[in-house]
C-alpha positions in Angstrom: 34.9 204.2 1.3 34.4 207.6 -0.4 30.9 209.1 -0.1 29.1 210.3 -3.3 29.5 214.0 -2.5 33.1 213.5 -1.9 33.4 211.4 -5.1 32.3 214.5 -7.1 34.9 216.7 -5.4 37.6 214.1 -5.9 36.7 213.8 -9.6 36.7 217.5 -10.0 40.1 217.8 -8.3 41.5 215.2 -10.7 39.9 216.9 -13.7 41.2 220.4 -13.0 44.8 219.6 -13.9 43.7 217.9 -17.1 41.5 220.8 -18.0 44.4 223.2 -17.4 46.6 221.0 -19.6 43.9 221.1 -22.3 43.7 224.9 -22.2 47.5 225.1 -22.3 47.4 223.0 -25.4 45.6 225.7 -27.2 48.6 227.9 -26.9 51.1 227.0 -29.7 54.2 228.3 -28.0 53.7 226.1 -25.0 52.8 222.8 -26.6 54.0 220.0 -24.2 55.5 216.8 -25.4 53.3 213.7 -25.2 54.0 211.5 -22.2 55.9 209.0 -24.3 58.2 211.7 -25.7 59.0 212.9 -22.2 59.7 209.3 -21.3 62.3 209.0 -24.0 63.8 212.5 -23.4 64.4 211.5 -19.8 65.8 208.1 -20.7 68.3 209.6 -23.3 69.3 212.4 -20.9 70.2 209.9 -18.2 71.6 207.3 -20.5 74.6 205.4 -19.1 75.7 203.6 -22.2 78.0 204.2 -25.2 76.5 201.6 -27.5 73.8 202.5 -30.0 70.4 201.0 -30.1 68.2 200.5 -33.1 65.0 201.8 -31.6 64.4 205.2 -33.2 63.7 207.1 -30.0 66.6 205.5 -28.0 69.1 206.2 -30.8 68.5 210.0 -31.2 71.9 211.5 -30.7 72.8 212.8 -27.3 76.1 214.5 -26.4 78.0 212.8 -23.7 80.5 214.2 -21.2 82.7 212.5 -18.5 80.8 212.0 -15.2 83.7 213.5 -13.3 82.7 212.1 -9.9 80.9 209.3 -8.2 78.2 207.5 -10.2 74.7 208.9 -9.6 72.1 206.2 -8.8 69.6 205.8 -11.5 66.1 207.2 -11.0 63.3 204.7 -10.9 61.9 204.1 -14.3 58.2 205.1 -14.7 56.1 202.0 -15.2 53.2 203.5 -17.1 55.0 203.9 -20.4 56.5 200.5 -20.0 53.0 199.0 -19.4 51.7 200.7 -22.5 54.6 199.4 -24.6 54.0 195.9 -23.2 50.3 196.1 -24.1 51.2 196.7 -27.8 54.1 194.2 -27.6 56.7 196.8 -28.3 59.6 194.6 -27.0 62.2 196.7 -28.8 61.0 199.8 -26.9 61.0 198.1 -23.5 64.4 196.6 -24.2 65.8 199.9 -25.3 64.5 201.7 -22.2 66.2 199.2 -19.9 69.4 199.2 -22.1 69.7 203.0 -21.7 69.7 202.5 -18.0 72.4 199.8 -18.4 69.9 197.2 -17.2 71.3 194.6 -19.6 69.7 191.5 -18.3 66.2 193.0 -18.5 67.0 194.4 -22.0 68.2 191.0 -23.2 65.1 189.2 -21.9 62.8 191.4 -24.0 65.1 191.4 -27.1 65.0 187.6 -27.0 61.2 187.7 -27.4 61.6 189.4 -30.8 61.9 187.7 -34.1 65.4 187.5 -35.6 66.5 190.6 -37.6 69.6 192.6 -38.1 68.3 195.3 -35.7 67.6 192.8 -33.0 71.0 191.2 -33.4 72.7 194.6 -33.3 71.0 195.3 -30.0 71.9 191.9 -28.6 75.5 192.6 -29.7 75.4 195.7 -27.5 74.2 193.5 -24.6 77.1 191.1 -25.2 79.6 194.0 -25.4 78.4 195.3 -22.1 78.9 191.9 -20.6 82.4 191.6 -21.9 81.5 188.7 -24.2 83.3 190.0 -27.3 83.0 186.6 -29.0 79.2 186.7 -29.0 79.1 190.4 -29.7 81.2 190.0 -32.9 79.1 187.0 -34.0 75.9 188.9 -33.6 77.2 192.1 -35.2 78.9 190.4 -38.1 75.6 188.6 -38.8 73.7 191.8 -38.7 76.1 193.6 -41.0 76.1 190.6 -43.4 72.3 191.0 -43.8 72.4 194.8 -43.7 75.9 196.2 -44.5 75.3 199.8 -43.6 73.3 199.4 -40.4 74.7 202.4 -38.5 74.1 201.0 -35.0 75.8 197.7 -35.8 78.8 199.5 -37.4 79.1 201.7 -34.3 78.8 198.8 -31.9 81.3 196.7 -33.8 83.7 199.6 -33.6 83.3 199.7 -29.9 84.0 196.0 -29.6 87.2 196.4 -31.6 88.2 199.4 -29.4 87.6 197.4 -26.2 89.7 194.5 -27.6 92.5 197.0 -28.2 92.2 196.7 -32.0 92.3 200.5 -32.3 93.3 201.0 -36.0 90.5 198.8 -37.2 88.1 200.4 -34.8 89.1 203.8 -36.2 88.3 202.6 -39.7 84.9 201.4 -38.6 84.1 204.7 -36.9 85.0 206.5 -40.1 82.5 204.3 -41.9 79.9 205.6 -39.5 81.1 209.1 -39.9 80.5 208.9 -43.7 76.8 208.1 -43.1 76.2 211.7 -42.3 74.0 211.2 -39.3 73.4 214.3 -37.1 75.6 214.2 -34.1 76.7 210.6 -34.5 78.9 211.4 -37.5 80.8 214.1 -35.7 81.4 211.9 -32.7 82.4 208.9 -34.9 85.0 211.0 -36.7 86.4 212.3 -33.4 86.6 208.8 -32.0 88.3 207.6 -35.2 90.9 210.4 -35.1 91.7 209.9 -31.5 92.2 206.1 -31.8 94.2 206.4 -35.0 96.5 209.1 -33.6 97.2 207.4 -30.3 97.9 204.1 -32.0 100.2 205.6 -34.7 102.0 207.6 -32.0 103.2 204.3 -30.5 104.4 203.2 -33.9 106.2 206.5 -34.5 107.9 206.3 -31.1 109.0 202.7 -31.6 110.2 203.3 -35.1 112.1 206.5 -34.1 113.8 204.8 -31.2 115.0 202.0 -33.4 116.2 204.2 -36.2 117.9 206.6 -33.8 119.8 203.7 -32.2 120.6 202.0 -35.5 121.9 205.3 -36.9 124.9 204.9 -34.5 126.0 201.9 -36.6 126.6 204.0 -39.7 127.3 207.4 -38.3 129.7 207.9 -35.5 128.5 211.5 -35.1 124.8 210.6 -34.7 123.4 211.8 -31.4 123.0 209.2 -28.6 119.2 208.5 -28.3 119.0 209.2 -24.6 115.4 210.4 -24.7 114.4 207.3 -26.7 116.1 205.1 -24.1 114.0 206.7 -21.4 110.8 206.1 -23.3 111.5 202.7 -24.8 114.4 201.2 -22.9 113.7 197.7 -24.2 113.7 198.7 -27.9 116.9 200.7 -27.5 118.6 198.0 -25.5 117.8 195.4 -28.1 119.6 197.4 -30.7 122.3 198.7 -28.4 124.1 195.3 -28.3 124.4 195.4 -32.1 125.7 199.0 -32.0 128.5 198.0 -29.6 129.4 194.9 -31.8 129.9 197.3 -34.7 132.3 199.6 -32.8 135.6 199.3 -34.7 137.8 201.2 -32.2 138.2 201.8 -28.5 137.2 205.4 -28.9 134.0 204.4 -30.7 133.1 201.9 -28.0 133.7 204.4 -25.2 131.6 207.0 -27.0 128.6 204.7 -26.3 129.2 204.8 -22.5 126.6 207.5 -21.7 123.9 205.5 -23.4 125.0 202.4 -21.6 124.9 204.1 -18.3 121.4 205.6 -19.0 120.0 202.2 -19.9 121.6 200.7 -16.7 120.1 203.5 -14.6 116.6 202.8 -16.1 116.8 199.0 -15.7 119.1 198.6 -12.8 122.7 197.3 -12.4 125.8 198.1 -14.4 125.6 195.3 -17.0 125.8 197.5 -20.1 128.5 199.9 -18.8 130.6 196.8 -17.8 130.0 195.4 -21.3 131.2 198.6 -23.0 134.2 198.7 -20.7 135.1 195.1 -21.6 134.8 195.7 -25.3 136.9 198.9 -25.2 139.8 196.9 -23.8 139.9 194.4 -26.7 142.6 194.4 -29.3 141.0 196.3 -32.1 143.7 195.5 -34.6 141.9 192.2 -34.8 138.4 193.0 -33.5 138.0 196.1 -35.7 137.8 194.0 -38.9 135.2 191.6 -37.2 133.2 194.7 -36.1 133.2 196.0 -39.7 132.1 192.6 -41.1 129.3 192.5 -38.5 128.1 196.0 -39.5 128.0 194.9 -43.1 125.9 191.8 -42.1 123.4 194.1 -40.5 122.6 196.1 -43.7 119.7 195.0 -45.8 120.5 191.8 -47.7 123.7 191.4 -45.6 124.8 188.0 -44.3 127.3 186.7 -41.8 130.4 185.9 -43.8 131.9 182.4 -43.9 134.4 181.8 -41.1 133.1 184.6 -39.0 131.9 182.3 -36.2 135.2 180.6 -36.0 137.1 183.9 -35.7 134.7 185.2 -33.0 135.1 182.2 -30.8 138.0 183.7 -28.9 137.2 184.6 -25.2 136.2 188.2 -25.0 134.4 188.2 -28.3 131.3 186.3 -27.0 129.2 189.3 -28.0 130.1 189.1 -31.6 129.7 185.3 -31.6 126.2 185.6 -30.0 125.2 188.3 -32.5 126.2 186.2 -35.5 124.5 183.1 -34.1 121.3 185.1 -33.7 121.5 186.1 -37.4 122.0 182.6 -38.6 118.9 180.4 -39.2 118.4 178.1 -36.3 121.9 179.1 -35.2 121.2 178.9 -31.4 119.7 175.4 -31.7 122.6 174.1 -33.9 125.2 175.4 -31.4 123.1 175.2 -28.2 125.7 173.8 -25.9 128.3 176.4 -27.0 125.7 179.2 -26.8 124.7 178.3 -23.3 128.3 178.2 -22.1 129.0 181.7 -23.5 125.8 183.1 -22.2 126.8 181.9 -18.7 130.1 183.8 -19.1 128.4 186.9 -20.3 126.4 187.1 -17.0 123.8 189.4 -18.6 120.1 188.8 -17.8 119.1 189.9 -21.3 120.8 186.7 -22.6 120.0 184.6 -19.6 116.3 184.6 -20.5 117.2 183.7 -24.1 119.1 180.7 -22.7 116.1 179.6 -20.8 113.9 180.0 -23.9 116.2 178.0 -26.1 116.7 175.2 -23.5 112.9 175.0 -23.2 112.6 174.7 -26.9 115.1 171.9 -27.0 113.3 170.0 -24.2 110.0 170.3 -25.9 111.6 169.1 -29.2 113.0 166.1 -27.3 109.5 165.2 -25.9 110.1 166.4 -22.3 107.5 169.2 -22.7 106.8 169.4 -19.0 110.4 170.4 -18.4 110.2 173.1 -21.0 106.9 174.3 -19.5 108.4 174.5 -16.0 111.5 176.2 -17.3 109.6 178.9 -19.2 107.2 179.4 -16.4 110.0 179.8 -13.8 111.9 182.2 -16.1 108.8 184.3 -16.6 108.1 184.4 -12.8 111.7 185.5 -12.2 111.6 188.0 -15.0 108.5 189.7 -13.6 110.3 190.4 -10.4 112.9 192.5 -12.3 112.7 195.3 -14.8 113.6 193.7 -18.1 110.0 193.8 -19.2 110.6 193.4 -22.9 112.3 190.0 -22.2 109.3 189.1 -20.1 107.0 189.8 -23.1 109.2 187.5 -25.2 108.8 184.8 -22.6 105.0 185.4 -22.7 105.1 184.9 -26.4 107.1 181.7 -26.2 104.6 180.3 -23.6 101.7 181.3 -25.8 103.3 179.4 -28.7 104.1 176.4 -26.4 100.6 176.1 -25.1 99.1 176.6 -28.6 101.2 173.8 -30.0 100.0 171.6 -27.1 96.4 172.6 -27.9 96.0 173.9 -24.3 94.2 176.8 -25.7 93.1 178.4 -22.4 96.7 178.9 -21.2 97.8 179.9 -24.7 95.2 182.7 -24.7 96.2 183.9 -21.3 99.8 184.4 -22.3 98.9 185.9 -25.7 96.7 188.4 -23.9 99.5 189.3 -21.5 101.8 189.8 -24.5 99.2 192.0 -26.2 98.6 194.2 -23.1 102.3 194.4 -22.3 103.4 195.2 -25.8 100.9 198.1 -26.0 101.8 199.4 -22.6 105.5 199.4 -23.4 104.9 200.7 -27.0 106.7 197.7 -28.5 105.1 197.9 -31.9 106.8 194.8 -33.4 105.7 192.6 -30.5 102.1 193.8 -31.0 102.2 192.1 -34.4 103.3 188.9 -32.7 100.5 189.1 -30.2 97.9 189.7 -32.9 99.1 186.6 -34.8 99.0 184.5 -31.6 95.6 185.7 -30.6 94.2 185.0 -34.1 95.5 181.4 -34.0 94.1 180.9 -30.5 90.7 182.2 -31.4 90.6 180.0 -34.5 91.4 177.0 -32.3 88.6 177.9 -30.0 86.3 178.2 -33.0 85.8 181.9 -32.2 86.1 182.8 -35.9 84.8 186.3 -35.4 87.6 187.2 -33.0 90.1 185.4 -35.2 89.0 187.6 -38.1 89.1 190.7 -35.9 92.7 190.2 -35.0 93.7 189.7 -38.6 91.8 192.8 -39.6 93.8 194.8 -37.1 97.0 193.2 -38.4 96.1 194.3 -41.9 95.2 197.8 -40.8 98.6 198.2 -39.1 100.8 196.6 -41.7 99.6 196.8 -45.3 103.1 196.6 -46.6 104.4 194.1 -44.0 103.1 191.0 -45.7 100.6 191.0 -48.5 99.5 187.4 -49.0 99.6 185.9 -45.5 96.7 187.7 -43.8 94.4 187.3 -46.8 95.1 183.5 -47.0 94.4 183.3 -43.2 91.2 185.3 -43.7 90.1 183.1 -46.6 90.5 180.0 -44.5 88.6 181.5 -41.6 85.7 182.4 -44.0 85.7 178.9 -45.3 85.5 177.5 -41.7 82.7 179.9 -41.1 80.8 178.6 -44.2 81.1 181.9 -46.0 82.5 180.7 -49.4 82.0 184.0 -51.3 84.0 185.9 -48.7 86.6 183.2 -48.7 86.9 183.3 -52.5 87.4 187.1 -52.4 90.2 186.9 -49.9 91.8 184.0 -51.8 91.8 186.0 -55.0 93.4 188.9 -53.3 96.1 186.6 -51.8 96.8 185.1 -55.2 97.5 188.5 -56.7 100.2 189.3 -54.1 103.7 189.1 -55.2 104.8 187.4 -52.1 102.2 184.6 -52.3 104.1 181.3 -52.1 101.1 179.1 -52.7 101.5 177.2 -49.5 99.3 174.3 -48.3 96.8 176.4 -46.4 96.1 178.3 -49.6 95.6 175.0 -51.4 93.4 173.5 -48.6 91.0 176.5 -48.8 91.0 176.4 -52.6 90.2 172.7 -52.8 87.2 173.2 -50.5 85.9 176.3 -52.2 85.6 174.6 -55.6 82.4 172.9 -54.4 80.6 176.2 -54.3 82.0 177.5 -57.6 85.3 177.2 -59.5 87.5 180.0 -60.8 89.4 180.2 -64.1 92.8 179.9 -62.3 91.9 177.2 -59.8 93.5 174.3 -61.5 96.7 176.2 -62.1 96.8 177.5 -58.5 96.3 174.0 -57.1 99.0 172.6 -59.4 101.4 175.3 -58.0 100.5 174.4 -54.4 101.1 170.7 -54.9 104.3 171.2 -56.9 105.7 173.4 -54.1 104.7 170.8 -51.5 106.6 168.0 -53.3 109.6 169.9 -54.7 112.9 170.1 -52.9 115.4 167.7 -51.5 113.8 167.3 -48.1 110.1 166.7 -48.8 108.4 165.0 -45.8 106.0 162.1 -46.3 103.2 164.0 -44.8 103.6 166.9 -47.2 103.4 164.5 -50.2 100.3 162.8 -48.8 98.6 166.1 -48.1 99.4 167.2 -51.7 97.7 164.1 -53.0 94.7 164.7 -50.7 94.3 168.2 -52.1 94.3 166.9 -55.6 91.7 164.2 -54.7 89.5 166.7 -52.9 89.8 169.1 -55.8 88.8 166.5 -58.4 86.2 164.6 -56.4 83.2 166.8 -57.5 84.4 167.1 -61.1 85.7 163.6 -61.9 84.6 161.3 -59.1 86.6 158.2 -60.3 89.8 160.2 -60.4 89.1 162.0 -57.1 88.3 158.7 -55.3 91.5 157.1 -56.6 93.7 160.0 -55.4 92.0 159.9 -51.9 92.5 156.2 -51.6 96.2 156.7 -52.6 96.4 159.3 -49.9 95.0 156.9 -47.2 97.5 154.2 -48.2 100.5 156.7 -48.2 99.4 158.0 -44.8 99.0 154.5 -43.3 102.6 153.8 -44.3 103.9 156.8 -42.4 104.6 157.1 -38.6 101.5 158.0 -36.6 103.4 161.0 -35.2 103.4 162.6 -38.7 100.6 165.2 -38.0 100.2 166.2 -41.6 99.9 162.6 -42.8 97.2 161.9 -40.2 95.4 165.0 -41.2 95.5 163.9 -44.9 94.3 160.5 -43.8 91.3 161.8 -41.8 90.2 164.4 -44.4 90.4 161.8 -47.2 88.1 159.4 -45.2 85.6 162.1 -44.4 85.6 163.3 -48.1 84.9 159.8 -49.3 82.1 159.3 -46.7 80.2 162.5 -47.5 80.6 161.9 -51.2 79.1 158.5 -50.8 76.2 160.1 -49.0 75.8 162.6 -51.8 75.5 159.7 -54.2 72.9 158.0 -52.0 75.2 155.1 -51.3 74.3 154.8 -47.6 75.6 151.2 -47.0 78.9 152.4 -48.4 79.0 155.3 -45.9 78.7 152.8 -43.0 81.5 150.6 -44.5 83.8 153.6 -45.0 83.3 154.9 -41.5 83.8 151.4 -39.9 87.0 151.1 -41.8 88.2 154.5 -40.7 87.4 153.6 -37.0 89.0 150.2 -37.3 85.8 148.5 -36.1 83.6 145.8 -37.7 80.9 146.9 -40.1 77.7 146.8 -38.1 74.6 145.1 -39.5 71.9 146.4 -37.1 71.3 149.1 -34.4 74.0 151.5 -35.5 74.3 155.2 -36.5 77.0 156.5 -38.8 77.5 160.2 -38.8 80.1 162.4 -40.7 80.3 166.2 -41.0 82.6 167.9 -43.4 82.2 171.7 -43.5 78.7 172.4 -44.9 77.9 168.8 -45.7 76.7 166.0 -43.4 75.7 162.4 -44.0 73.9 160.2 -41.4 72.9 156.6 -41.8 70.8 154.6 -39.3 70.6 150.8 -39.2 67.4 149.5 -37.5 66.8 146.4 -35.4 66.2 144.3 -38.5 69.1 145.8 -40.5 66.9 148.3 -42.4 68.9 151.2 -43.7 67.8 154.9 -43.6 70.1 157.6 -44.8 70.1 161.4 -44.8 72.4 163.8 -46.7 72.5 167.5 -46.2 74.8 169.9 -48.2 73.2 173.2 -46.9 74.6 173.7 -43.4 74.8 177.4 -42.7 76.5 177.3 -39.3 79.8 175.7 -38.5 79.3 172.4 -36.7 81.6 173.6 -33.8 78.9 176.1 -32.9 75.9 173.9 -33.8 73.4 172.2 -31.5 74.3 168.6 -32.3 71.1 167.4 -30.7 69.4 168.4 -33.9 71.9 166.6 -36.2 70.1 163.3 -36.4 66.7 163.7 -38.2 63.6 162.3 -36.6 63.1 159.7 -39.3 66.5 158.2 -38.4 65.7 158.3 -34.7 62.6 156.3 -35.3 64.6 153.7 -37.2 66.7 153.2 -34.1 63.8 153.3 -31.6 63.4 149.5 -31.4 67.1 148.9 -30.6 68.2 147.8 -27.1 71.4 149.8 -27.6 73.0 151.7 -30.5 76.6 151.8 -31.8 77.6 155.2 -33.0 80.3 155.4 -35.7 81.6 159.0 -35.9 84.9 160.8 -36.5 85.9 164.3 -35.6 84.1 166.7 -35.2 81.1 164.5 -34.4 83.0 162.1 -32.1 82.6 163.2 -28.5 79.3 165.0 -28.9 77.0 163.6 -26.1 73.7 164.9 -27.3 73.4 163.1 -30.6 70.6 160.8 -29.3 68.0 161.3 -26.5 69.0 160.3 -23.0 66.5 157.4 -23.0 68.5 155.6 -25.6 71.4 153.5 -24.6 74.3 154.2 -27.0 78.0 154.5 -27.2 80.7 155.6 -29.6 82.5 152.6 -31.2 86.2 152.8 -31.9 88.5 149.8 -32.7 88.0 146.1 -32.1 88.5 144.2 -28.9 91.1 141.4 -28.8 89.9 138.3 -27.0 86.7 137.5 -25.1 85.0 140.0 -22.9 86.2 139.5 -19.3 83.6 138.1 -16.8 82.6 140.6 -14.1 84.1 139.6 -10.7 86.6 137.2 -12.2 89.4 136.3 -9.8 92.1 137.8 -12.1 90.5 141.2 -12.0 92.5 144.1 -10.6 91.0 147.5 -9.8 93.3 150.6 -9.9 92.0 153.8 -8.1 93.9 157.1 -8.5 92.7 159.8 -6.0 93.9 162.5 -3.6 96.3 163.9 -6.2 98.6 166.8 -5.2 98.4 169.1 -8.2 101.5 171.2 -8.9 101.4 174.7 -7.4 101.9 176.5 -10.7 98.4 175.4 -11.9 96.8 176.9 -8.8 94.1 174.3 -8.6 92.0 173.6 -5.5 92.5 170.4 -3.6 89.9 167.8 -4.4 88.1 165.9 -1.7 89.5 162.5 -0.8 87.8 159.6 -2.6 87.9 156.3 -0.7 86.6 153.3 -2.7 84.2 151.0 -0.9 85.3 147.5 -0.3 83.3 144.9 -2.3 82.3 141.5 -1.0 84.4 138.7 -2.6 86.6 141.2 -4.5 90.3 141.9 -3.9 91.1 145.3 -2.3 91.6 148.0 -4.9 95.1 149.2 -5.7 95.1 152.8 -4.6 97.5 155.5 -5.7 97.1 158.8 -3.9 99.0 161.9 -2.7 102.6 162.3 -3.9 102.6 158.6 -5.1 100.0 159.4 -7.8 102.6 160.5 -10.4 102.3 159.9 -14.1 105.0 157.2 -14.2 103.5 155.3 -11.3 100.0 155.5 -12.7 101.1 154.4 -16.1 103.0 151.5 -14.7 100.1 150.3 -12.5 97.6 150.7 -15.4 99.5 148.1 -17.5 97.6 145.0 -16.3 94.6 146.5 -14.5 91.2 145.3 -15.5 89.4 148.4 -14.1 90.8 151.9 -13.8 89.3 154.9 -11.9 90.9 158.3 -11.9 89.6 161.1 -9.6 91.6 164.2 -10.4 91.5 167.6 -12.1 91.1 167.9 -15.8 92.4 170.9 -17.8 91.0 172.0 -21.1 89.6 175.1 -22.9 86.0 176.1 -21.9 85.1 176.6 -25.6 85.7 173.0 -26.7 89.0 173.4 -28.5 91.5 170.9 -27.3 91.7 167.4 -25.9 92.0 167.6 -22.1 94.7 166.3 -19.8 94.4 164.9 -16.3 96.5 166.5 -13.7 98.5 164.1 -11.5 101.1 164.6 -8.8 104.3 165.9 -10.2 107.4 163.8 -10.7 110.8 164.9 -9.5 111.5 166.3 -12.9 108.2 168.3 -12.8 106.1 166.1 -15.2 102.5 166.0 -13.9 100.1 165.4 -16.9 98.4 162.3 -18.1 97.8 163.2 -21.8 96.3 161.5 -24.7 99.6 161.1 -26.6 101.3 159.5 -23.5 98.4 157.1 -22.9 98.3 156.1 -26.5 101.9 154.8 -26.3 101.0 152.4 -23.4 99.8 148.8 -23.8 96.9 147.9 -21.4 97.0 144.1 -21.3 94.0 143.8 -18.9 91.5 145.3 -21.4 90.2 147.6 -18.7 87.0 149.6 -18.3 88.2 153.1 -17.5 86.3 155.7 -15.4 87.7 159.2 -15.8 86.1 161.2 -13.0 87.9 164.4 -13.9 86.5 167.7 -15.3 86.1 167.6 -19.1 88.4 164.5 -19.4 86.3 163.3 -22.3 86.5 166.5 -24.2 87.7 166.1 -27.8 89.5 168.4 -30.1 87.0 170.2 -32.3 89.1 170.3 -35.4 87.6 168.6 -38.5 91.1 167.7 -39.8 92.3 165.5 -37.1 91.4 162.1 -35.7 89.4 162.0 -32.5 92.1 163.2 -30.1 91.0 162.7 -26.6 91.8 160.7 -23.5 88.9 158.2 -24.1 90.1 157.6 -27.7 93.7 157.2 -26.4 92.7 154.7 -23.8 90.8 152.7 -26.4 93.8 152.8 -28.7 96.1 151.5 -25.9 93.9 148.5 -25.1 90.9 149.6 -23.0 87.6 147.9 -23.7 85.4 150.9 -22.6 85.9 154.4 -21.3 83.5 156.7 -19.5 84.3 160.4 -19.1 82.6 163.7 -18.9 82.9 166.4 -21.6 82.0 169.2 -19.1 83.1 170.2 -15.6 81.7 168.0 -13.0 80.7 168.4 -9.3 82.4 166.6 -6.4 79.5 164.1 -6.3 80.5 162.8 -9.7 82.6 160.0 -8.1 79.3 158.4 -6.8 77.8 158.6 -10.3 80.7 156.8 -11.9 80.7 154.3 -9.1 77.0 153.6 -9.7 77.7 152.9 -13.4 80.6 150.6 -12.4 78.4 148.6 -10.0 75.7 148.1 -12.7 78.4 146.9 -15.1 79.6 144.5 -12.4 76.0 143.2 -12.1 76.2 142.2 -15.8 74.5 145.1 -17.4 76.0 146.2 -20.7 78.0 149.5 -20.3 75.7 151.6 -22.5 72.6 150.4 -20.7 74.3 150.9 -17.3 75.2 154.5 -18.2 71.7 155.2 -19.4 70.0 153.7 -16.4 72.3 155.4 -13.8 71.8 158.7 -15.6 68.0 158.3 -15.6 68.1 157.6 -11.9 70.1 160.7 -11.1 68.0 162.9 -13.3 64.9 161.7 -11.7 66.3 162.4 -8.2 68.0 165.8 -8.8 67.4 168.5 -11.4 71.0 169.6 -10.8 72.3 166.4 -12.3 72.0 167.7 -15.9 75.8 167.3 -16.2 75.3 163.6 -16.4 73.9 164.1 -19.9 77.4 165.1 -20.9 79.1 161.8 -19.9 80.1 159.8 -22.9 81.0 156.2 -23.4 83.5 154.9 -25.9 83.6 151.1 -26.5 85.5 148.7 -28.6 83.4 146.3 -30.7 83.5 142.6 -29.6 
């Protein structure tokens, strides 16, 4: 305890510095900064970030220099200023202080306390950028700039995101926008950034273009210098053209003159392949080959084509190179002559063409339906290619794998290979392949519903190639803006595309146009749509799906203007699509979109019972009379109809959705009034199509409900019947190429009075064996890995043990082709096995839907990754069903029991149930 006398001395000691400070304050030349100013000066001086923050003090310009050594630990932040900011609830100040120290988690926690604003979203965008979450960063920054177009910090941060994604020309343009704002310090640095990014990017373009042109010059000018320096810088580019140069050599002397370039390329890439090639050509009879070489050179010129009869003349042994070159210049030439091409490539014994042979064989295998063979072939070729030095060919294999996986809607794998292509093309300065990568990355991002990234890749594409293709990027951007519910932006891009001379008015143009007419029509819309539909149905080889889609576009276009005409066209589309093979993807898309258009239009008219009937017809299930929910979402519109316990009808129509449903919280989709209508139901049947089908949060967890799809044939089997047969698939040995961990063994418990289960495990658990044993099973359990994209973009597949031919996947399309005569209940205890494609335009494409289509009575599956304990959860549901509890009630009760016992069981909320109607 301090005594009174000492208290006075203590107080005086404390007061002296304050008095001194007060005296000093009287001297103008020595005015100190307030404490808060010192705080911000210190924070800015020690700032560790490149992003900009919207807090005025944190955003004052500071020059930055490379650290040049080991990172210096941050000084502890003084707590006094933070406490004062907290007292006045200056969350922006506290967040900015932490952000300058790169304490992003702390910064985010305070930013999230603030009300929404462009400034807050710009700062949160900086947080997302620091975390490497470019998708979220772009979404936040795009939103901030939409509300406040010239917000400097958002422009700067968006430029940083583009730069980190490698989209350097577009980043340069964004930095120039910041530079034009004239901010002290920031404008100068923005201009420097823009100049540096632009020059480094265009230098790659110049080098690639110069290497190509220098090598191509050898075709027309025998005296042109050999591009030896270009070969050292871009060996892949030069080698790709070099083959054509040798093919055009019309004399022995001309061929041998290319030997120094051949040897230099061999030195760089190993072996003597090209020198041997030049030597072989020089020994040919040029009285005959010379004319073929001149014809080939003519075909290489702009507008040139391979003359008739050339392939027949080039078939002679020794002229394989001319034959191969001509085939490559003929549309689909390699696929039309695949056997002959493969034989000649084998004789050439050149790795450059060996990888082409692998690519083409894989393409043929995929086209024949043996996609797993094509996958394994491409993967093996890529692995082998990476061991050598022919890196450009490796990039082309990466591109082919990206396309393969995108077509399979295995978006995670597609993105991995597209990113490898993107990084490799930039590293090797292969400018043309960079365009291929941008196109693939944009498509993948769109499939993942990452529309901001999809736009970003297109913006970079346009910044790099304004004369490459006028209409294509604008049509793609218009469609992305429509998907993102930004009709004004979509209309602007569509108008730009329409003005392009190369606009061919293709179906994607018409699809976007037909949807945009709801938010406002343009003077040329009817003419443009007519051109789109005419193009779709003209020609000798019009496919049925194209004709159906053209009718859908007309129906969608007229539905809001002339309802009777629009409905008639959409019903015609449905009939046409029904008559076409189910494998016609465009026909199924037309069919699905026509149904959803009719359903939401009925909701717009307040015809809610009609909505229920339309959706039941679409799902092939009886029209319910009680305890049901019908839900349909089409772009910005949604209609929901609830049928109560007594058959009372309550409907809701909303045409003002502002956020794409793929990003929406579907737990808020069903209004409270409709939930009350359903509250007295013992269980609820949900009628929904993509994109609503598969969402597990439509109704609260205390309601027993399931998706309804199709109609059961025959009476429901009695639990425990003597004819029951249980199939259990576990202990799968996943193929090594997937690099998946081994799952723990699952041994089903024996049940009193029941026959032992039929267990397939280890190497026996192959797709063919599983499919065969499923045929008459009454209960199916699969414990295995599931593969899908983490951003909800594609139907998953279940990984089984590989066959001898490499096939390992149980996919929705394969299951759908089976006939399950035992009307089984199916338990898919695999990660994300219930995940459904998120695309509006397709039918519910998932394993549960496929099992229902093939004859299953009910399917349970998770739409998220699940823990090892999931097997016990599914087994608990199964036992409740065996005890006579309806499946929806069994799922609800088991879920409630798990949630009550363990807070970590939240994943059980994401287990869906799909059932056929009795």
